Backbone as a ProteinNet text record, in pm:
[ID]
protein_1_A
[PRIMARY]
MSRIAKGFLILAVLSAVLGCLTTENSSGDAFLIASGVFSGLFLLALIAGRKIKFDPVLR
[TERTIARY]
46.4	3.3	134.7	56.9	128.4	68.1	190.9	212.3	47.8	63.6	-77.8	-191.4	-183	-327.6	-324.5	-196.9	-203.9	-292.4	-234.5	-283.3	-422.5	-480.3	-585.2	-709.2	-682.2	-740.8	-707	-529	-588.4	-690.4	-693.4	-801	-948.7	-982.1	-1113	-1182.5	-1079.5	-1079.2	-1108.6	-991.4	-1020.9	-1144.7	-1182.5	-1287.4	-1441.3	-1459.3	-1536.9	-1562.2	-1431	-1487.1	-1539.9	-1485.8	-1445.9	-1648.5	-1711	-1804.5	-1939.7	-1888.5	-1957.1	-1943.9	-1808.6	-1846.1	-1884.3	-1902.6	-1950.4	-2052.3	-2141.2	-2273.1	-2357.2	-2334.3	-2372.7	-2430	-2562.5	-2529.6	-2470.1	-2459.3	-2406	-2240.3	-2148.1	-2020.7	-2007.9	-2088.4	-2100.4	-2113.1	-2172.6	-2248.6	-2135.1	-2099.2	-1935.3	-1858.5	-1806.8	-1742.8	-1715.7	-1882.1	-1907.6	-1905.3	-1965.2	-1899.1	-1773.4	-1704.7	-1525.4	-1490.9	-1568.9	-1476.5	-1516.4	-1639.1	-1658.9	-1606.1	-1566	-1481.9	-1324.6	-1274.4	-1162.4	-1134.7	-1250.3	-1249.2	-1264.7	-1325.3	-1290.1	-1197.7	-1145	-976.3	-910.5	-929	-861.9	-824.2	-1008.1	-972	-933.9	-912.7	-889.2	-736.1	-703.2	-514	-487.4	-546	-491.1	-528.4	-616.7	-665.6	-527.9	-500.7	-361.7	-291.7	-223.7	-115.5	-106.5	-204.2	-283	-214.7	-269.2	-240.6	-374.9	-466.8	-579.2	-560	-525.7	-529.5	-635.5	-654.1	-778.8	-750.8	-800.8	-766.2	-905	-885.4	-974.4	-1031.6	-924.9	-947.5	-1008.6	-1122.8	-1147.4	-1104.3	-1035.5	-1033.6	-1084.7
-91.2	13.5	126.2	224.2	326.6	418.5	516.4	625.8	740.9	708.6	819.5	750.9	603.7	546.6	523.9	489.3	491.1	627.5	740.2	878.4	856.8	891	846.4	784.3	662.3	571.1	578.9	665.2	754.2	848.5	896.9	1030.3	992.9	891.5	860.6	799	737.9	672.4	750.1	849.1	978.1	1047.5	1127.1	1175.9	1072.3	940.1	883.7	843.5	863.7	855.4	971.8	1114.6	1213	1223.2	1188.1	1199.8	1159.3	1018.8	982.2	1011.4	1046.5	1102.6	1261.2	1332.1	1499	1492.8	1543.7	1571.7	1703	1771	1857.5	1795.4	1799.8	1755.2	1798.2	1964.1	2015	1945.3	1943.8	1938	1761.1	1698.9	1533	1493.7	1575	1540.6	1609.2	1677.5	1713.3	1636.3	1577.9	1465.5	1315.9	1307.2	1165.9	1212.9	1279.6	1348	1371.2	1412.1	1409.6	1205.6	1145.7	1019.3	960.7	969.9	898	993	1084.3	1152.6	1060.2	1033.1	1025.1	861.5	831.2	625.7	657.8	741.3	722	762.1	846.3	860.4	749	691.4	556.5	461.4	435.9	364.8	340.6	560.5	551.1	468.2	561	536.8	435.1	321.4	171.4	129	179.7	151.8	236.5	344.1	414.4	338.2	250.1	185.9	76.8	-2.6	-122.5	-189.7	-192.5	-302.3	-390	-387	-457.5	-557.6	-635.2	-757.4	-835.5	-836.4	-939.5	-1076.7	-1162.1	-1308.9	-1370.2	-1428	-1488.1	-1628.1	-1642.9	-1785.5	-1821	-1880.3	-1932.9	-2046.2	-2033.3	-2216.8	-2242.8
-10.2	27.9	11.6	-72.4	-105.7	53.2	31.5	142.4	129.9	6.7	-39.5	39.5	12.9	-1.5	186.5	262.3	369.8	453.4	407.1	412.9	417.3	320.8	294	402.5	424	512.4	649.4	710.8	824.1	839	742.8	743.7	733.5	644.9	677	814	808.7	980.2	1101.8	1118.4	1232.1	1196.5	1042.4	1017.7	1056.9	1048.2	1110.3	1205.4	1303.6	1457.6	1512.4	1457.7	1481.5	1481.1	1358.1	1318	1384.6	1437.5	1559.8	1676.2	1742.6	1847.2	1828.8	1786.3	1752.3	1781.2	1894.8	1902.6	1850.1	1765.2	1724.7	1560	1492.8	1400.8	1282.3	1257.7	1164.9	1131.9	1183.8	1215	1247.3	1262.2	1272.2	1152.6	1021.3	942	811.3	871.6	782.4	803.8	909.6	928.3	853.8	851.2	815.2	676.2	610.4	458.9	419.1	461	488.1	480.7	569.3	582.4	458.4	394.4	263.8	157.4	135.9	22.8	56.9	168.9	210.4	130.8	179.8	170.3	11.4	-49.1	-195.9	-252.4	-207.3	-218.8	-195.5	-78.5	-18.5	-168.6	-202.8	-326.4	-453.7	-485.8	-622.5	-597.1	-487.9	-461.6	-461.7	-427.2	-426.6	-583.5	-664.5	-772.5	-861	-863.7	-910.2	-916.4	-768.1	-707.9	-777.8	-835.8	-926.3	-757.4	-655.9	-552	-570.4	-611.8	-662.4	-726.3	-731.4	-826.3	-829.1	-992.4	-1043.3	-1088.5	-979.1	-1067.5	-1110.3	-1254	-1313.4	-1298.5	-1260.8	-1202.6	-1065.7	-1075.4	-930.8	-944.6	-782.3	-744.6	-651.8
[MASK]
+++++++++++++++++++++++++++++++++++++++++++++++++++++++++++

């Protein structure tokens, strides 16, 4: 896993935790939206780094 992907993973987890711990609705929603954005960027970083391998042979 690349350093960029690890960074996005850490940001996604931290923002999800902050979203769950925040009692105010407006800032909690912002943290959860940020978590979704960082999760999407994490997946894109994995794909760009070609760390997801597809094995067409089912064993």
